[in-house]
N, C-alpha and C positions, 0 to 999 in steps of 0.2 A: 178349245181347252183340252179335249181328249188327246189330240195329236201332240201338243206341246208337253202335256204331262207324260205321255208315254216316251217321247224322245228324251226328256230331261232325266227320267229315271232309267233310261236304257232298256225299256221294255222292247223286245224285238221278237223275231221269229227265226226259224231255222229249218233243218233239212230232213227229209226222208219221205218214203212213199206215203205214210200215214202217221199222224201223231200218236204217241203212246197215250192210251186212255187213262183217265184219272184213276181208275181202279187198279191199274198196274204200276202206278208211281209209288215211290218210297213212303213208308209210314213212319213218322217220327217216333222214336222210343220215349218212354217215360224219362223225364229229366233232361230232354233236349233243350238247348238254349232256345228261347222263344221271343221273337219280335212281333210287333203288330203294325199293321198299316191302318192309319186313321186320319181323320180330319175333324173339323169342328162339327160336322154332321154326324159323326159316329165312326165305328170301326168298319173297315172294308176288307181286311184280310190278315193273314198270318204267314210268318216265315219261321222255320225251325232250322237249327244246325246241330250236328253231332258228329262224333268220331265213330267210324265203323270199326269192326273188330280187326280189320287189316290195316288200320291206320289212316285210311282215306277219310277226307272231310266230306260230309253229305249235307245237302240243303233241300228243303221242301217248301214251296210257295203255293199258297191258295188265296186267290183274291177275286172279288166281284166289285167292280166300280160301276155302279148303276146298271148292272147286268152284263157288263163286259167282263168276261171270265178269263183268268189266268190260272192254270194248274200245271206246274212244272217242278222238276227236281234237277239236282246237279250233284255229281260226284267228282271230287278233285284229288288227284294223286300228286303229292308234293315231292320234289327231288331233294337231294341233300342240301342244296342252297335255298330251299323253300320256294323255288319257282315251280309252278304247276307244270308237270310233264305229261299229264293226261287229264282231260276234262270231258265228261259225258253229260250232256243236258238232254232231257226228254220232256214231253208234254206239249202244251199248246197255250197260245195267248189269243186275244181277239184278232190278231193280225196273222195267224196261221200256225203251222207246225213249228214247234220250238226245238226240234232235235238239232243238236250241234255236237260235233266231235272234234277233239284236238288231241294230238299225240306227238311224241318225239321218238324217232327211231334210234337204233344203236349208233348210227353214223352222225348223230347230232342234227338231223334235219327235222324240222317241225312241219306237220301237215294238219290242215283244218278243213272242215266241210260244214257248210250251213245250207239252208234252203236258197240263199241268194248268192253265195260265193264258195269257192274252194281254192286252196293254194298250198304252197309249201315254200320254205325258206330256211336258211341256217338259223339255228336256235341260239347260237352263242351270243351272249350279252343282251338278249332281248326277252320280252315277256308277252305272251299272247293276251290280247284284249278280246274277251268274248263278245259275241254279237248279241246274245240274250242271256237268259238264265235268271234264277232267283236273285233279287236285288242285294240280299245280304252277302252274297258271295264276293261282292266287291271288296269286302273287308280284307281279303288276302292281298289284293293289289294295293290297298291303302297302307297296309303294313310295309310293303316293299317300297312304296313312295316315301314314307317317313324315313326308312333306313337309307334310301338313296340320297336324301338331302337335296342340296341345290343342283346336283348334277342330273337329277331326274332319271327317267327310265325310257329306253327305246322300246317301242311297241311293235307287235305283229298284229295284223298285216302291215301296218305302217303307222307312223306318228311318234310323238315324244310327249311325255307327261311329267309334271312335277307337282309338289304340294308345298304350300306355305302355311305355317301354323301361327295362329294369332292369340288373342286374349282368352283367358279362362272365364267360366261362369259356373254357377251352382244350380243343380237340379235336385228335386226331391221325388222319391218314388218308393216302390215296394221294398227295395233293398237299402233304404236310407238315403241320406244326402250324398251326392257325388259331384266331383269337379269334372267339368267337361271343357273342351277347348274348340273354338271355331277355327277351322282351316279352310283353305281354298285350293281346289285342284284345277290346274290348267292343262290344256292339251287334248281334252276329250270333247269339248264343246266350243261354241263361239266365244264364250266368256268364262272367267273363273267360276267354278261352281262350289257352293259351300258344303261342308261336311263337318260333323261334330265328332271329336275324338275324346277318349276318356283321359284320366290323369296320366296314364302310361303311354299315351299317344297311339292307342289302338282304336279301331272304329267304335263309336258309340251309337251314331244314328244320323238320319237325315231329317230335316225339318222343312216344312213348306205348306202349301195348301193341302198336300197329302204328305204325311210324315211316316217314316220308318224308325221306330224306337223300341227299346227293350220293353217287354210286357211289364206293366206296372209304372212306366214312366211316360205314358201317352199324354198325360195332362200337360207335360212340358212343351209339347209341340208349338203352340202359339207363342210362348215366351221365347223359345229358341229361334223361331221364325222372325220375331221382332228384332232380336239381337243381330241376326245375320242380315236382315234387311237394312238395319242402320249402318252396318259395316259396308255393305254394297253401295249404299247411298253415298258414303264418303268417297268411295272409289270413283263413282260416276260424276260426282260434283266437280272434280278437277276437269273432266272431259267437257262438261257443260260450260264451265267458265272459259275454257280455251276456245270453244266455238262461238259462244254468245258474247263475244268481245265487241266493244264499240267500233273497232275497225271493220267489223263485218256487217255493220248496219249503216254504212254510208250509202248515198244514192247509187242506184244501178240502172243502166239503160240496156235492155236487151233489144237489139235492132235486127230487122230483116228475118224474123223467125216465122214459122208456121204456127198460128195460134188456134187453140181449140176453144170455141165459144160454147160453153157448157149449157147455157140457158137455151140457145137456139139449136144446139146439137149439130154444129157444123164447124168446119175448119176454114180459117181465113188465112190466105197466103200473105207473106211479106208484111208482117205487122211489127210494131214497136211498142214496148211496154216499159214505162218508167216507174221504178220503185223508189220511194223516198219516205222517211219517217215511219217505216213499218207498214205503209199503205201503198196501194196502186195509185200513183199520182196522175198518170196519163196513159191512154191507149190510142194508137193511131196508125196510119200507114207507115210502112218502112221508110226511114229517112226523114219523117215529118216531125219527130219529137226531139227537142233540143235537150242534151244532157247538161245538167248543172255543173258548175265548176267543181272539180275534184271527184266527179262521179266515175264509177267503174263502168266501162262500156264493153258489152259482150256481143260479139258477132254471132247472130242467131242463124245464119245461113246453114242449111243442112240439119237444123235442129227444130224441135217442136216445143212451144211453151204452152203450158196448160195448168189448170188448177191443181194443187196438190191432191194426191189420192186419199180416199177414205177406205178404211177397212171397217165394215159395219158389224164384224163378228170377231173382235180382237179382245180376248180376255186379258186386259192389262194387269200388270203386277210385277213384272220382271224389268228392272231398270235397263239391263243390257239389251233386252229385246226391243224396248221402246226406242233406244238409240238406233238399233238396226232398222226399225220401221222407218225412221227419218232417212236413213241412208238409202233405202229403196224407194223413196219418193212419197212416203205417207206423211202427210201433215195433219191429218185428222183421223179420228176413229170413233166407233161406238162400241163400248164394252158391254156385252149382254150377260154380265155376271162377274162381279169382282167383290172381294171382301171390302166392307165399309172402311176399315182402317187403311187398307191399301189405297183405295180410291182417294181418301182424304189426304194421304201422304203425297200421292202423285200430284194432286191439284196444288197443294201448298208448295212443294219443292219446285214444280214447274213455274209457278207464279214468281217465285223468288229468284229464278234463273239458275237453280242448282240441279236441274234435271233437264236433259235434252230429250224432249219427247213431243209427239204430236199432241194436238188439243182435241178434246172430245167430251163425250157424255157417257155416263156409267150407270148401269143397272145393277141390282142385287137380286140373287136367286132366292126364291121362297119355295120350299118343298115340304111335304108331309114328313114327319119324323118316322123313318122307316129304314130297314137295312139297305134299301135301294135308293135312298135319298142322295141328292147331288152333293159331292164334296164342296165345301165352301158355302153351303146354303144356310139361310135362316130356316130352321126346321120348326114346324108348327103341328099342333095336334087337334085343332078345331078351326071353324070359320072365324071365330072371334080372335084367335091367335094369328090367323092369316091377315086379318084387318090390322091388328096391332103391328105386325111385321111391315106392312105397307106404311104405317105411320112412322115406324123407325127409319125406313128408307128416306122418307120425306124430311124427317128431322135431321138426317145426316147431310142434307143438301144435295142428294143425288137425283138422277133423272128419270129412272124407270124401275118397274117391278117385273121380274121375269119369273113366271110360274113354271114348274117342272113336272116330270112325268109321273111322280108318285102322289101328286096332289089329289085330294078327294074332289071329284068333279063338282060337287055341290058347293064347295068353298070358293070356286072361281068367281062367280057372279058378284057376291058381296065384296070380295077383296078387290076385284077390278073396279067396282063402283066407287070404292073408297079411293083407289088410286086416281081415277078420273076426277073425283071431287077435289083431290089435292094437286091436280095438274100433272100427274105422272103418266108416262108412257107404259102401256101394258103389252107384254109379249111373252114368248116362251115356247117351250116344248108343249106338246099336247098331252094332257094327263091320260093315263091308262083308262080305258073305258069311254073316252071321248074321241070323236073325229074332229078334224080341223074346223069344220063349219060349226060344230057345237061350241068349240072354244071361242070362235069369232063372235058367235051370237051371245056368248056369256060375257064378252067384253074385251077380247084380244084386239089390239090395234095392229098386231104383227104376229106372224108365225115364223119361227126359226127352223131351218133345215128342211130340205126338199123331201126327205123321207116322211116327215110328218104331214106334208101336203099330200103325199101319195097314200097316206092312211085313209083318205076319203074313199078310196077304192079297195081297201083291204078287207078280207074276211073278218067277221066279228071276233073270232078267236085270236087274231093278230092284234086288233084294236084293244082287246081286253088285257093283253100282256105287253103293251107298248112301253112299259117302264122297265122291261128286260131287254135282252138282245133281240127280241122279236121286232123291235123298232127298226132294225136293219134286216134281219132274216126274213121278215114278212115281205117288204118291198123287193128284196133280192130274189125271193122265190116266186112271187106273184106279179111283180112289176112288169115283167116282159109280156104278160098277157093282158095288161090293162088297155082298154080302148080309150085313148085320150080324147077322142072326139065323140064319145057317147053322149046322148042327151043329158044323162046325170052329171057327167063331168063338165059339159059345156055350161049347164045351169050353175054348177059350183063355181066355175071361173067368173061367171056373170055376177054372182052375188058378192064374191070377193071384190070385184071391180067396183060394184055399186057402193060397197061399204068403204072403199079406198083402203082395204086391208093390205098391209105391206108384207112382202115375202122376202126372207133372207135365206137363199137356197143352200149356200156352202157346198156347191157341187164338188169342190176339191177335197172335201172330207171323204166323200164316197167314191171318187174315181179310183184312188189307189187300192182301197179296201175291196172294191168289187171287180176291178179289171186287172190288178197286178198278179203275176205268177212267179215273181222272183227273178225274172230274166233281165229286167231293166229298171232303172230309176223312173218313177212316175214323171210325166211331163211337167208337173208343177215344180219339181226340184231339179230336173235335169240341167237347166241352164246355170244352176249354182253349184253343181257337183264338183267342178274343178277348182272352185274358190272357197269351198267350205272345209273345215277341219276333217281329216280322213274318217274319224269315227262318226261324225255327223253324216257325211256322204254315204258311208256304208249303211247306216241305219235307215236311210231314205229308201233303200231297196228292200221292199217287203214282199212276203209271199202271198199277200191278199187274205181276206177274211176266209176262215176255214170253210170248205165246201161241206154240204150236209144234204141229207135226203135224196141222194142220187143226182143232185144238180151238178152241172159242170161249170167251169170258169166262163165258158161262152154263154151259159144261161145268165150268170151274174152280169156279164158284159151287156147282154141284151136288155136286162132290167135297168142298167145304168143309162143306156141309150134312151129308154123311156123317161128316166128322170130328167135328162137333158131336154127331151121333147116337152116335158111338162112345164119347164121354165118358159119355153117358147110359147106354149098355149096361154100361159098366164099373162105374159107380156102382150101378146096379140089381143087379149081380152081387155087390156087396160089396167092390169094389176101392177102396182108399183113394185119394182125389184130393187133391192140394195145388195151390193156385192160385199160378201164377207168370207173369211177364210177359216175361222176357228183354229188357227194355227200360228205359225211364226209371223205371218204377214207376207212372207216370200211367195206364197201361193196366189197372191191377188191377181197378177196378170193372167195366170192360167184360168182363174175364175172368169175373167172377162172374155178370154178366148173361147171358153165353153159356152158363154152366152151368145157369142157369134155363131157357134155351131147350132145353138138352139133357134136361131133365126133373127136375133137382134142385129141391127147394123153395127158397124164399128163405133159410130158416134153414140148410138143408144146404149151399147155396152159400157162405154166410157162414162156416160151420164150416171150409171148405177154406182159409180165410185167417185162421183164429184157432186153434182148439183142435187141429185135425188136424196142421198143421205143428209146433205146440208139442210134440205127442206124438212126431212123427217125429224131432225133434232132441233129445228127452229133456228139454225145458225146460218141460213142462207142470206141473211141481211148483211153478213160480213165475210162469208167464205163460200166455197163451192163453185165459184166462177171468177173470172178476171174482169174487173170493171173498176173505174175510178172510185176511190173512197173505200174500197174493200181491203181487208187485211191481206197483206202480201204473203199468203200461203200458196206458193207457186212452185212448179218444178220445170226445169229445162232439161230435155233429154236429147241425146244424139239420135238422129234419124227422123223419118217421116211416120208419125204415129197413124196418120190417116191411111197409110199403105199397110201397116202392120202394127197391131197392138203390142207385139213383142218388143218394139222399140222402147216401150215404157220401162223395161228393165235397165236401159242404158242411161242412168241418171247422171247428168253432167253437173247440175247445180240445183240445190234446194234452197228456196226462200221460205224460212219459217218465222212467222211474225215479223217479216222484213229482214231478218238476218240472212246474209248471203253465205251459204255453206257449200264448201267444195265437195262434190260427190265422191271423189277418190279418197279424200281424207276421212269422210264419214264411213266409207266402207272399211277402211283400215281400222278405225276405232271400234267398229262393231264386230270385228272378227272375220270379215270377208276379205279374201286374198286378191281381189281385183274386180274387173268388170264381168258381169255374168255374160254367158254366151247369148 
């Protein structure tokens, strides 16, 4: 959730020896334009804008998302044609130093420098796309996109963007009723992204799980989100109908393929799989299964057929991202926290054939009402309200309750007991003041994120502040020195195994934050860099979490190695592991590769993304493995997965509920420009 949120709002990092401290950043003057960053859980930050005495435009952003801090400013010099000719960004985000500089010399050559890249190019006819900076500064580019119309804008370092303006709506706020218009910007991301304009087609705000809106208009966030979600749903409906056509559900025989037996955890050479009527009709030796009349026959030689993949930490809610999940081989998911209205919409539209998406189970987040509460959470102020929130989740027809880091520890046991009484799954972050074993004994069926498992070995002062950035900074600082084989840790693993507590490590969240130095794209994204939109690929190169307390990047890397080792110890002790990304879903194969580094075999790693999550969700009776009678949620990939899990990225065909979907066509529809490396 954090990773997608930051990417979608273009939160990024940049360059310099050390970030400018908060105390040295600009102070907004009285009367500065004021926007707020908010969600249904409350306010998370502020952005101000004003004109300086020399005519330059200034911005100042201050935000805390559950303890992840952004403090930055930006000063923009506009040329006669209102193109920025100089941009200076200072400060820091949770991903590192935010310093960024752009300028144009007398010869018309533009030069830029960030923490992750530097370059120069002729400025004529182009516009620089900043790597980071306060979100509100995008209003300058939006004005230019509106003025450019259908021809759009050429961008530096590379790319092309345009805007399409749609229908109006009305909002009410501190300055009275206003007319706003929904517009979609294309060229910056995998799919068109919504933005709201005012009556004069200037930037009004962004709406979503986290919204950026003028102060006094925050209450309109959910309304605007619903309107843009409905517009997006209309776009993806046509895509779904194109792929989910009757012609794509005719019988298919895949013959002579390498088959992954997820239940046994082994690969079987030269197998045949017949898919008919949305189900697996037969499985046998290569050449032994007869194709019915009119069936599509696929030669599986050189390919691997296996159950569709699961992402067990996929915060669903974006229709285009769900489409991309299918394109990369994901046929199922578990969302550990989505808005109730989003979840119900996804289920309804998918069942109607109006949304191309994996199938899965969805939890809802519950957190104490607090400035550090999770965005999108049901916020509560007592144990009784926590129990009532659990009842609300059950009444909505959803699968689980996820508790968060600001929950009062004493509320966990009664709320978990109510969840279990209602048949709900209980999982989450570990609340501040608790260690993971405390949460498990209070009723957790599952703990999310490996850093919270590492909390078992952290000093008490870290545990007490784990609803802040201490939940990363503690493991980053002390993780390298943890003895994973100490008697205390060994006993910890044994109790988790005895209780059958599930662990959702999301190692790919922490790998770039802890190991990146800005010199390369993280391994989770590198295979997709050449087929992603330029702005997306640029954003994947991050400077890493800011260093502190005299620690080095190598110290952080050593702590990450311990996180990987911790997954290996858990698995060896018999603790169930489910693979999740907390991201786009593109990171899933890298997550499995890291499990191999932790000591799991190739097949054991693949089970964490197939049969194990199917069992966790109670869906293993019809998915998670390939067997006669099961739903045909299957993928066919180029290459030998038994030799390398990397072959999982080379999706040839996806069978979703028995529909035969071409991998190349899916990639194109989801904004990917070809086959990953």
